[in-house]
N, C-alpha and C positions, 0 to 999 in steps of 0.2 A: 505493500501499502506505500499512494506515496504522500508524501506531506510536503505543502507548502510557507514555506514563511509568510508571516502575514503580521500587519503591525496589531495590534490590541484594539480590541472596538470600545471607544470614548463614548460616554455620551454626549461630550460637547462633537465629534464628527456626526451627530444624526442630523440634526437641521441641516448640514453640508452634503449626508446622500440623500436627506428630504429631496432638498432642491435640486440635485442634479436627476434625481428619477424623475422629476416634473418637467425640465428643462429636454431630457432624455426624447421623454412620452410628446411630450408638443412638438418636435421637430421631428420624432417618427412616424405619427398622425397625421402633421399638417402638409411632410413631402407627401405621404401619402395622397393628401385629399387634395393637391397640386396637381399631381397625376391622375387620378381619376379625375378632376374638371376640364385636365389641356390633353383626355383623352377621349371625353364625354360631348363636352359642348365648349372646345377651347373660344367661339366667340361672345362666350358669357362668363366672365370670372366671379364663380360663386364664393369659393374659396377663401378669398381676403377676409370674407367675414370671422371665420372660428378661426382666423391664422389673428386678427387684429383681435376678438376677445377673450381669445385664450390667452395670446400675449398681453393679454393687461395680470392678468391671472400671476402667470410667470414675472411680471414686471414686481408687480406688489409681492410675490414671493421675495424675491430675488434683496429687495428696498430693505425686506423687512429684517432678514438673514443677514444684512450691510452694518443695518442699524443697529440688531442685535450684537455684533463683531465691534461696531464700533464706541457704540455704551450698552456697556453691559453693567447690569442692573449690581448692588450691590444688598444682599441681607440683612438683620438685623446684627448678627455674628459677626459683619463686618467681610465675609468673604463673597468674593463675587461670582454670580450666578446669570444666568440666560433668564430671557424673560419666557423665555416659550415653557420654563419649567416649574411646576407649582410649588410653593412650597407648602407640605404635607400638612406639617404641623399646624399651619394656618385652616387649612382644610378642613384637615379633624375640627379643630375646634369652632369653628364654623356651622361645622354637621352638628356638633355636641349643641351650640346654642338656638339652632333650629331643630332640635327634637324635644329640649325645654322648652321652646315656644311653644311646638303644636299638644305638649303636654298638658300646657298650660289652659291653650286653649279647649283641648275635652273636657277640663273639671271645669270650665265656666262656661261651658256652651248647655244651655236647657234642657231637659230632660225630653222623656217623649210627652205627648201632646196631651195624654191617660194621663201621666203623672204629675203636669202642669195643669190640667181643669180638676185631678183632686184638690188639690194645693188652694185652689181659689176655691171652690164649692166649702172648703173649711172656712172660709175667714166670714162668712155668715152668722 
């Protein structure tokens, strides 16, 4: 069995690999669309629309990646992190807060309508 040496995968490589996959897919599909367009209806160039629309998405993806590389965020502990990765402790704390709010609302919610009518009936 052959083993190829490779660099270990780092989480910081994931956004770049995602953008590269997006770019390669964009180029492959749009070259195919241009070929289909030119072979079937060369008098009407309709392939420009997906090329332009999807190109805006690829451009946005690339600019976001560049912005994250240029202006990395700093976590409260002082460690530099990417803005794409969530701070899981904050996410868990927010989830716990939401669960507590939901539990309080369940306690404050009125009982069933029959229970409410028996309470109002005893007030006479």
